[in-house]
N, C-alpha and C positions, 0 to 999 in steps of 0.2 A: 250805392254799393249794395243796396238791399231793397226789399219791397215789403210792405206791410200786408199780411194776409188777413182778409176779413175774419173777425172773431178771434184772431190770435193775439196773444199778449206781446210777442216778440217780433222783431223784424227778421224775416227769412232772408238769408244771404242770397244775392243774385248769383246764379250758377256761373255766369261769365266772369264775375269778379273772383270767385273761388278758383276758377280755372287759371286765371292769370296769377293768382297768389301761389299756385303750386310751384315749388322749386324747380322740378324738371321742366315744366312749361316755360318758366322764366329763362332758365339757363339755355335750353336747347332749341327754343322756338322764339320767344319774345325778344331776348337780348340780341341774338343774331339779326333778327328782322329790324330792330331799332338801329343797330349798327349799320346795316345796309341802307336803310332809309336815310340815316343821317349823311351817309356818303353820297347818296343820290342827290339830296338837297344841296350838299356842298359841291356837287359836280366833281367829286374826287373818289372814284371807285378804285381802290388799290387793293390788290390781293398779293400778299407776300407769302409764298408757299411754305416758309419755314414753320409756321404755326399750325399748318394742317395736320401733321402727325400728332401734335399735342391734342388737337381737337378730337381726332379719331381715337387716340388712346384714352382720353378723358371719358368720351361717350362709352367706349367699350368697357372701361373700368366700372362706370356707373351701372351699366346694364348687367355686366357679368357678376358684380357683387350683389346686385338685387336678385338675380336668378339664383345665386348661391344661397343667399339668405332664405329665399322661398323654398328651395329644394331641401334645405336642412331644417325646415319648419321652425325658424327662429323669429316668428312674429308676422303680423299682417303688414301690408304695404303702408307706407307713410310713417310719420313720426308721432302721431297722436297717441298711439298705444305702445307701451314698452314691449320688447320681444318676450316670447315665452321662455326662451333659454338664452344663455350667454354664448354667443358664437365667437370662437377664438381660433378657428381654423380657416384654411383657404386664404382669400385676400384679407380677412380679418386677423390673420396671424402677423401681418406686416404693417397694417395701419388699423386703428380702431374705427376709422370712418372712411372706408374705401368709396362708398357711394358719394359722400360729400366731396372727397378728394377728386373724384371723377368730374364733378361740377367745376371745381376750381381749375383742374388741368384743361378742361374744355375752354373755359373762359380765358385762361392764359393764352391758349392757342388762338382764340378769337382776337385778343389784343395784339399778338405778334403778327397775325395774318392781316389784320385790317389797319393796324397802327392808328386806331381811332380813339379819340378821347371819350366817346360814348361807350365803346367797349371797355375802356379802362374804368369808367364810372360803374358800369354793370358788374365788372369783376369785383371792385371794392364793395359795392352794395352786397353782393352775394357772400363775400368773405366775412363781412360783419354779421350778416344774417345767419350764415351757417355756423360761425364761431359761437354766436349766442345760443343757437339751437344745440350745438354740441355740449355746451356747459349744462344746459337743462337736461339733455339726454343722459349725460354722465351722472348727474345727481340722482335721476330716477333709477339708473342701472345700479348705482352703489346702494341705494335703499333696497332695491329688489334682490340683488345678488351678493351684497356684503363683501366678505373676504375674497370670494372668487373674482369679483370685479376689481377690487383693489390690487390683487395679484396680477390681473390682466393689464391694468393701467401701468403697473411697475415694469412690465416686460415689453409692452407694445406701444409705440409712439402714437400720439393723437393723430398726426397727419402722416409724416413719413420720416421725420428726423427725431 
């Protein structure tokens, strides 16, 4: 997963491993490819169109919320750095995690469309991973924004309920 750089004390992560660790690449590229590959191996390529609208809606929610966040200067891309300000408008007025919700909607659509156990495992993996990330994010946001964040949490659901 990494390589040692001559003269360096640490192992430098392999760019390919980092690319695959990215949530968007996992959700929107790697997991659909794994699902399709598993269906090819099983000689069972099934596409049930009912899930396609969920996939489209999930991807559009993810992209739209990301663009909204960037347009409102609420922090850099990714989750490593907390946002510069608390964003409570637009899609963030309906769910505290619209980008993560987009991932989960897309993967729900993938499960419905493919009816694949691989897609279901990918969904469960990302659900656990993103839920853990949300808990960490919320702790950082509460530390940074205090009462404003607590008021936001009280009025806006984590996901959509």
